[in-house]
C-alpha positions as a Markdown table, in Angstrom:
| # | Residue | x | y | z |
|---|---|---|---|---|
| 1 | Unk | -54.6 | -38.0 | 27.6 |
| 2 | Unk | -55.5 | -39.6 | 24.1 |
| 3 | Unk | -57.8 | -42.3 | 25.9 |
| 4 | Unk | -59.2 | -43.0 | 28.8 |
| 5 | Unk | -57.9 | -46.7 | 30.2 |
| 6 | Unk | -54.3 | -47.1 | 31.2 |
| 7 | Unk | -53.8 | -49.8 | 27.8 |
| 8 | Unk | -51.2 | -49.2 | 25.4 |
| 9 | Unk | -53.2 | -49.9 | 22.7 |
| 10 | Unk | -57.3 | -49.0 | 22.3 |
| 11 | Unk | -59.3 | -49.8 | 19.5 |
| 12 | Unk | -62.5 | -47.4 | 19.3 |
| 13 | Unk | -65.3 | -46.0 | 16.8 |
| 14 | Unk | -64.4 | -42.8 | 15.7 |
| 15 | Unk | -66.9 | -40.6 | 14.0 |
| 16 | Unk | -66.9 | -37.7 | 11.4 |
| 17 | Unk | -69.4 | -34.9 | 11.1 |
| 18 | Unk | -71.2 | -37.0 | 8.3 |
| 19 | Unk | -71.4 | -39.9 | 11.0 |
| 20 | Unk | -69.8 | -42.3 | 9.1 |
| 21 | Unk | -68.0 | -44.7 | 11.6 |
| 22 | Unk | -64.6 | -45.4 | 11.5 |
| 23 | Unk | -62.4 | -47.5 | 13.2 |
| 24 | Unk | -59.4 | -46.0 | 15.1 |
| 25 | Unk | -56.3 | -47.4 | 17.2 |
| 26 | Unk | -54.1 | -45.1 | 19.5 |
| 27 | Unk | -50.8 | -46.0 | 21.1 |
| 28 | Unk | -50.6 | -43.6 | 23.9 |
| 29 | Unk | -47.2 | -42.9 | 25.4 |
| 30 | Unk | -46.9 | -40.6 | 28.7 |
| 31 | Unk | -50.3 | -38.8 | 28.9 |
| 32 | Unk | -47.1 | -36.1 | 29.8 |
| 33 | Unk | -45.1 | -36.3 | 26.3 |
| 34 | Unk | -46.2 | -33.3 | 23.8 |
| 35 | Unk | -45.9 | -35.4 | 20.5 |
| 36 | Unk | -48.3 | -37.0 | 18.6 |
| 37 | Unk | -48.5 | -39.0 | 15.1 |
| 38 | Unk | -51.2 | -39.3 | 12.8 |
| 39 | Unk | -50.3 | -42.6 | 10.8 |
| 40 | Unk | -52.3 | -42.9 | 7.7 |
| 41 | Unk | -52.1 | -46.4 | 6.0 |
| 42 | Unk | -51.2 | -48.0 | 2.8 |
| 43 | Unk | -53.2 | -49.7 | 0.0 |
| 44 | Unk | -55.1 | -52.8 | 1.0 |
| 45 | Unk | -53.8 | -52.3 | 4.6 |
| 46 | Unk | -55.5 | -51.0 | 7.6 |
| 47 | Unk | -54.2 | -49.2 | 10.9 |
| 48 | Unk | -53.0 | -52.2 | 12.5 |
| 49 | Unk | -49.9 | -51.8 | 10.5 |
| 50 | Unk | -48.3 | -49.2 | 12.6 |
| 51 | Unk | -48.8 | -52.0 | 15.4 |
| 52 | Unk | -44.2 | -52.7 | 15.5 |
| 53 | Unk | -43.1 | -48.8 | 15.0 |
| 54 | Unk | -46.1 | -47.2 | 17.1 |
| 55 | Unk | -45.6 | -49.5 | 20.0 |
| 56 | Unk | -41.3 | -48.8 | 19.6 |
| 57 | Unk | -42.3 | -45.1 | 19.5 |
| 58 | Unk | -43.9 | -45.2 | 22.6 |
| 59 | Unk | -40.4 | -45.7 | 24.4 |
| 60 | Unk | -39.5 | -42.0 | 22.9 |
| 61 | Unk | -42.6 | -40.2 | 24.3 |
| 62 | Unk | -44.5 | -40.3 | 20.8 |
| 63 | Unk | -48.0 | -41.2 | 20.8 |
| 64 | Unk | -49.9 | -42.7 | 17.4 |
| 65 | Unk | -53.6 | -42.4 | 16.4 |
| 66 | Unk | -54.3 | -44.3 | 13.1 |
| 67 | Unk | -58.0 | -45.2 | 11.7 |
| 68 | Unk | -58.7 | -47.3 | 9.1 |
| 69 | Unk | -59.5 | -45.2 | 6.2 |
| 70 | Unk | -62.5 | -45.9 | 4.2 |
| 71 | Unk | -62.6 | -49.3 | 2.2 |
| 72 | Unk | -60.3 | -50.7 | 4.3 |
| 73 | Unk | -59.5 | -52.9 | 7.3 |
| 74 | Unk | -62.4 | -53.3 | 9.7 |
| 75 | Unk | -64.6 | -50.6 | 8.2 |
| 76 | Unk | -68.1 | -52.1 | 7.4 |
| 77 | Unk | -67.6 | -51.1 | 3.6 |
| 78 | Unk | -64.4 | -53.2 | 3.2 |
| 79 | Unk | -63.3 | -53.8 | -0.1 |
| 80 | Unk | -65.1 | -50.9 | -1.9 |
| 81 | Unk | -63.2 | -48.2 | -3.7 |
| 82 | Unk | -63.8 | -44.4 | -2.5 |
| 83 | Unk | -62.0 | -41.8 | -4.4 |
| 84 | Unk | -59.0 | -39.4 | -3.5 |
| 85 | Unk | -61.1 | -36.7 | -2.6 |
| 86 | Unk | -62.9 | -38.4 | 0.0 |
| 87 | Unk | -60.1 | -39.6 | 1.6 |
| 88 | Unk | -58.7 | -36.5 | 1.6 |
| 89 | Unk | -61.7 | -34.7 | 3.3 |
| 90 | Unk | -61.4 | -37.6 | 6.0 |
| 91 | Unk | -57.7 | -36.7 | 7.1 |
| 92 | Unk | -58.4 | -33.0 | 7.0 |
| 93 | Unk | -61.0 | -33.7 | 9.3 |
| 94 | Unk | -59.1 | -36.1 | 11.6 |
| 95 | Unk | -56.3 | -33.5 | 11.9 |
| 96 | Unk | -58.5 | -30.8 | 12.7 |
| 97 | Unk | -60.2 | -33.0 | 15.2 |
| 98 | Unk | -57.2 | -34.1 | 16.8 |
| 99 | Unk | -55.7 | -30.4 | 17.1 |
| 100 | Unk | -58.7 | -29.4 | 18.3 |
| 101 | Unk | -58.3 | -31.8 | 21.0 |
| 102 | Unk | -55.1 | -31.8 | 21.6 |
| 103 | Unk | -54.4 | -27.9 | 21.3 |
| 104 | Unk | -51.0 | -28.0 | 23.0 |
| 105 | Unk | -49.3 | -31.4 | 21.1 |
| 106 | Unk | -46.9 | -31.7 | 18.1 |
| 107 | Unk | -48.7 | -32.9 | 15.6 |
| 108 | Unk | -46.9 | -34.9 | 12.9 |
| 109 | Unk | -49.0 | -36.3 | 9.5 |
| 110 | Unk | -47.1 | -39.9 | 8.6 |
| 111 | Unk | -48.3 | -41.4 | 5.4 |
| 112 | Unk | -47.1 | -45.0 | 4.5 |
| 113 | Unk | -47.4 | -45.8 | 0.8 |
| 114 | Unk | -50.7 | -44.8 | -0.6 |
| 115 | Unk | -51.5 | -43.0 | 2.4 |
| 116 | Unk | -48.1 | -41.0 | 1.8 |
| 117 | Unk | -49.6 | -40.0 | -1.2 |
| 118 | Unk | -53.1 | -39.4 | 0.2 |
| 119 | Unk | -50.9 | -37.5 | 3.0 |
| 120 | Unk | -49.2 | -34.9 | 0.5 |
| 121 | Unk | -52.8 | -34.5 | -1.8 |
| 122 | Unk | -54.3 | -33.3 | 1.6 |
| 123 | Unk | -52.0 | -30.9 | 2.5 |
| 124 | Unk | -51.4 | -29.5 | -1.2 |
| 125 | Unk | -55.4 | -29.0 | -1.2 |
| 126 | Unk | -55.6 | -27.9 | 2.5 |
| 127 | Unk | -53.3 | -24.9 | 3.6 |
| 128 | Unk | -54.7 | -24.5 | 6.7 |
| 129 | Unk | -53.9 | -27.4 | 8.8 |
| 130 | Unk | -52.0 | -26.7 | 11.8 |
| 131 | Unk | -49.5 | -29.5 | 12.2 |
| 132 | Unk | -45.6 | -29.4 | 12.5 |
| 133 | Unk | -44.1 | -31.8 | 10.7 |
| 134 | Unk | -44.9 | -34.3 | 7.7 |
| 135 | Unk | -43.7 | -38.1 | 7.5 |
| 136 | Unk | -43.8 | -39.9 | 4.3 |
| 137 | Unk | -42.5 | -43.6 | 4.5 |
| 138 | Unk | -41.8 | -45.2 | 0.9 |
| 139 | Unk | -44.8 | -43.1 | -0.6 |
| 140 | Unk | -47.0 | -44.1 | -3.5 |
| 141 | Unk | -45.4 | -41.3 | -5.7 |
| 142 | Unk | -45.9 | -42.7 | -9.6 |
| 143 | Unk | -47.7 | -41.4 | -12.7 |
| 144 | Unk | -48.2 | -44.5 | -14.0 |
| 145 | Unk | -51.0 | -43.5 | -16.5 |
| 146 | Unk | -48.3 | -41.4 | -18.1 |
| 147 | Unk | -45.6 | -43.8 | -18.1 |
| 148 | Unk | -48.2 | -46.6 | -19.5 |
| 149 | Unk | -51.2 | -45.0 | -21.1 |
| 150 | Unk | -52.2 | -48.5 | -23.3 |
| 151 | Unk | -51.6 | -50.3 | -20.1 |
| 152 | Unk | -54.3 | -47.5 | -18.1 |
| 153 | Unk | -56.8 | -47.8 | -21.0 |
| 154 | Unk | -57.1 | -51.5 | -20.7 |
| 155 | Unk | -57.4 | -51.5 | -17.3 |
| 156 | Unk | -59.8 | -48.9 | -17.3 |
| 157 | Unk | -62.0 | -50.7 | -19.6 |
| 158 | Unk | -61.8 | -53.7 | -17.9 |
| 159 | Unk | -62.7 | -52.2 | -14.5 |
| 160 | Unk | -65.6 | -50.4 | -16.5 |
| 161 | Unk | -66.9 | -54.1 | -17.7 |
| 162 | Unk | -66.1 | -56.0 | -14.7 |
| 163 | Unk | -65.5 | -53.5 | -11.4 |
| 164 | Unk | -66.0 | -56.3 | -8.8 |
| 165 | Unk | -63.8 | -58.7 | -10.1 |
| 166 | Unk | -61.3 | -59.8 | -7.5 |
| 167 | Unk | -57.6 | -60.4 | -8.5 |
| 168 | Unk | -54.7 | -61.7 | -6.6 |
| 169 | Unk | -51.6 | -60.0 | -7.4 |
| 170 | Unk | -49.2 | -63.0 | -6.5 |
| 171 | Unk | -50.7 | -65.3 | -8.7 |
| 172 | Unk | -49.1 | -62.6 | -11.6 |
| 173 | Unk | -45.8 | -61.4 | -10.1 |
| 174 | Unk | -44.0 | -62.3 | -6.9 |
| 175 | Unk | -42.2 | -59.7 | -5.0 |
| 176 | Unk | -40.8 | -58.9 | -1.4 |
| 177 | Unk | -42.4 | -56.1 | 0.6 |
| 178 | Unk | -40.8 | -56.9 | 3.5 |
| 179 | Unk | -37.9 | -59.1 | 4.9 |
| 180 | Unk | -39.6 | -59.8 | 8.4 |
| 181 | Unk | -41.0 | -63.3 | 7.8 |
| 182 | Unk | -43.6 | -63.6 | 10.9 |
| 183 | Unk | -45.1 | -60.1 | 9.9 |
| 184 | Unk | -45.6 | -61.3 | 6.1 |
| 185 | Unk | -47.4 | -64.8 | 7.9 |
| 186 | Unk | -49.2 | -62.7 | 10.0 |
| 187 | Unk | -50.6 | -60.8 | 7.1 |
| 188 | Unk | -51.4 | -63.6 | 5.0 |
| 189 | Unk | -53.6 | -64.8 | 8.1 |
| 190 | Unk | -55.0 | -61.3 | 8.9 |
| 191 | Unk | -58.8 | -60.9 | 7.7 |
| 192 | Unk | -59.1 | -57.3 | 8.1 |
| 193 | Unk | -55.8 | -56.8 | 5.4 |
| 194 | Unk | -57.6 | -57.1 | 1.4 |
| 195 | Unk | -55.6 | -59.7 | -0.1 |
| 196 | Unk | -57.6 | -59.9 | -3.2 |
| 197 | Unk | -58.8 | -56.5 | -4.5 |
| 198 | Unk | -61.2 | -56.1 | -7.5 |
| 199 | Unk | -60.6 | -54.3 | -10.6 |
| 200 | Unk | -62.6 | -51.1 | -9.5 |
| 201 | Unk | -60.0 | -50.6 | -6.5 |
| 202 | Unk | -57.1 | -51.4 | -8.8 |
| 203 | Unk | -58.2 | -48.7 | -11.4 |
| 204 | Unk | -59.0 | -46.3 | -8.3 |
| 205 | Unk | -55.3 | -46.6 | -7.3 |
| 206 | Unk | -53.5 | -45.9 | -10.3 |
| 207 | Unk | -56.0 | -42.7 | -10.6 |
| 208 | Unk | -55.1 | -42.1 | -6.8 |
| 209 | Unk | -51.1 | -42.2 | -7.7 |
| 210 | Unk | -51.7 | -40.1 | -10.8 |
| 211 | Unk | -53.0 | -37.0 | -8.6 |
| 212 | Unk | -50.7 | -37.1 | -6.0 |
| 213 | Unk | -48.0 | -37.3 | -8.2 |
| 214 | Unk | -48.9 | -33.8 | -9.6 |
| 215 | Unk | -49.5 | -32.6 | -6.1 |
| 216 | Unk | -46.2 | -34.0 | -5.1 |
| 217 | Unk | -44.9 | -31.4 | -7.8 |
| 218 | Unk | -46.7 | -28.9 | -6.2 |
| 219 | Unk | -45.6 | -29.4 | -2.8 |
| 220 | Unk | -41.7 | -29.6 | -3.2 |
| 221 | Unk | -42.4 | -26.6 | -5.3 |
| 222 | Unk | -42.4 | -24.8 | -1.8 |
| 223 | Unk | -42.2 | -27.3 | 1.2 |
| 224 | Unk | -45.0 | -25.9 | 3.5 |
| 225 | Unk | -43.8 | -28.1 | 6.6 |
| 226 | Unk | -40.8 | -29.6 | 8.2 |
| 227 | Unk | -40.5 | -33.1 | 6.0 |
| 228 | Unk | -39.1 | -36.6 | 6.0 |
| 229 | Unk | -38.8 | -38.7 | 3.2 |
| 230 | Unk | -38.0 | -42.3 | 3.9 |
| 231 | Unk | -37.4 | -44.6 | 1.1 |
| 232 | Unk | -36.1 | -48.0 | 1.2 |
| 233 | Unk | -33.8 | -48.9 | -1.8 |
| 234 | Unk | -35.2 | -52.4 | -2.1 |
| 235 | Unk | -39.0 | -51.5 | -2.9 |
| 236 | Unk | -40.7 | -53.8 | -5.1 |
| 237 | Unk | -43.9 | -52.5 | -4.6 |
| 238 | Unk | -43.7 | -48.5 | -5.7 |
| 239 | Unk | -40.8 | -47.6 | -8.5 |
| 240 | Unk | -38.4 | -45.2 | -7.6 |
| 241 | Unk | -37.7 | -43.3 | -10.4 |
| 242 | Unk | -41.0 | -41.2 | -10.7 |
| 243 | Unk | -40.3 | -39.6 | -7.2 |
| 244 | Unk | -36.4 | -39.5 | -8.0 |
| 245 | Unk | -37.5 | -37.3 | -11.0 |
| 246 | Unk | -39.6 | -35.3 | -9.2 |
| 247 | Unk | -36.6 | -34.6 | -6.4 |
| 248 | Unk | -34.1 | -34.1 | -9.3 |
| 249 | Unk | -36.1 | -31.5 | -10.8 |
| 250 | Unk | -37.1 | -29.9 | -7.6 |
| 251 | Unk | -33.9 | -30.2 | -5.7 |
| 252 | Unk | -32.9 | -26.2 | -6.3 |
| 253 | Unk | -36.2 | -24.9 | -4.6 |
| 254 | Unk | -35.8 | -27.8 | -2.1 |
| 255 | Unk | -34.5 | -25.7 | 1.3 |
| 256 | Unk | -33.6 | -27.6 | 4.9 |
| 257 | Unk | -37.0 | -28.2 | 5.4 |
| 258 | Unk | -36.5 | -31.6 | 4.0 |
| 259 | Unk | -34.8 | -34.6 | 4.9 |
| 260 | Unk | -34.6 | -37.1 | 2.5 |
| 261 | Unk | -33.4 | -40.7 | 4.4 |
| 262 | Unk | -32.4 | -43.7 | 2.1 |
| 263 | Unk | -31.9 | -46.8 | 3.5 |
| 264 | Unk | -30.2 | -49.6 | 1.3 |
| 265 | Unk | -31.3 | -53.1 | 3.0 |
| 266 | Unk | -34.6 | -52.4 | 3.6 |
| 267 | Unk | -38.2 | -53.1 | 1.9 |
| 268 | Unk | -41.7 | -51.5 | 1.1 |
| 269 | Unk | -42.6 | -52.2 | 4.5 |
| 270 | Unk | -39.6 | -50.4 | 6.1 |
| 271 | Unk | -41.3 | -49.7 | 9.6 |
| 272 | Unk | -42.1 | -53.7 | 9.6 |
| 273 | Unk | -38.6 | -54.7 | 8.4 |
| 274 | Unk | -36.4 | -56.8 | 10.9 |
| 275 | Unk | -34.9 | -53.4 | 11.8 |
| 276 | Unk | -38.0 | -51.5 | 12.4 |
| 277 | Unk | -36.4 | -50.6 | 15.9 |
| 278 | Unk | -33.7 | -48.8 | 14.0 |
| 279 | Unk | -35.9 | -47.2 | 11.4 |
| 280 | Unk | -38.3 | -46.3 | 14.3 |
| 281 | Unk | -35.4 | -44.8 | 16.1 |
| 282 | Unk | -34.5 | -42.9 | 13.1 |
| 283 | Unk | -37.9 | -41.7 | 12.9 |
| 284 | Unk | -38.1 | -40.5 | 16.7 |
| 285 | Unk | -34.5 | -38.9 | 16.7 |
| 286 | Unk | -35.7 | -37.0 | 13.4 |
| 287 | Unk | -38.8 | -35.4 | 15.6 |
| 288 | Unk | -36.9 | -34.6 | 18.3 |
| 289 | Unk | -34.3 | -32.7 | 16.2 |
| 290 | Unk | -31.5 | -35.5 | 17.0 |
| 291 | Unk | -31.1 | -37.1 | 13.3 |
| 292 | Unk | -27.9 | -36.8 | 11.2 |
| 293 | Unk | -28.7 | -37.8 | 7.7 |
| 294 | Unk | -26.8 | -36.8 | 4.0 |
| 295 | Unk | -27.7 | -33.3 | 2.2 |
| 296 | Unk | -30.2 | -33.6 | -0.8 |
| 297 | Unk | -27.9 | -33.5 | -3.2 |
| 298 | Unk | -25.9 | -37.0 | -1.5 |
| 299 | Unk | -29.6 | -38.5 | -1.2 |
| 300 | Unk | -30.4 | -38.2 | -4.7 |
| 301 | Unk | -27.4 | -39.5 | -5.9 |
| 302 | Unk | -27.9 | -42.5 | -4.3 |
| 303 | Unk | -31.5 | -43.1 | -5.2 |
| 304 | Unk | -30.3 | -42.6 | -8.8 |
| 305 | Unk | -26.9 | -44.8 | -8.5 |
| 306 | Unk | -28.3 | -47.6 | -6.5 |
| 307 | Unk | -29.7 | -50.7 | -7.9 |
| 308 | Unk | -33.3 | -51.0 | -8.6 |
| 309 | Unk | -35.6 | -53.6 | -7.6 |
| 310 | Unk | -38.9 | -52.7 | -9.0 |
| 311 | Unk | -39.9 | -55.0 | -12.1 |
| 312 | Unk | -40.3 | -51.8 | -13.8 |
| 313 | Unk | -37.2 | -50.4 | -13.2 |
| 314 | Unk | -34.7 | -53.7 | -13.5 |
């Protein structure tokens, strides 16, 4: 069993080889079910972000485990920034540990938003990871510095001078992250969600996305695992064009291992949208090979021709 108690969700501490103490959550399906998702959360979020989809997935025989990345959630260093290389090492260690503990389970690695970027970089830089599939949900694939060199210089300079200055993005830009008002209300009151990241963190997430953008090009050159990419077309948090460009450039090398699914009425937090059960069912069907979807060419055409919602693409 994934945990020693009978409750569906469990919060526990998890220590890596260097004895860093992570906070981890487990949503367990029937102990005899053979599918496990390792879920990596997004920027400023934490493992609890998977509460809605993970609870639904247990009904489909899928267990989920997630841990709070360093600098996020319930970890003691919440609010601190750690570079991509640190997260890659942590995720790779966690995957290997789960594989050792559950050698007979099918393991799928899921990354949402920033977590999707971390997942791609982890797989590109660790070719020996024994997993059965990859799920990227609204992944934060964005070559920000290349597209905005002057803004990046300004951000880097400012973050060097005032690394601990905290900013609330909502004071400057109003965006819709999710169409589920109750979820947004809960997040607004959640003390473990980072509402005001500091400048060092904001500059860090830009660097992380820059690196992962390059790793995505490598990943799609030769996809090493069965992969699902889930893209909400109303995403106002991560622009669509950077990933779309990579997909267009690599479409001739993409084989049947990639499923590209678009969702026209959903926002960045697609797994927590009002249609979350429909979205989670699609995910479960894909895991169990019960899904049907458009071809890569059809999905890319949808991405190119649909209305854009990100402020940089309107």
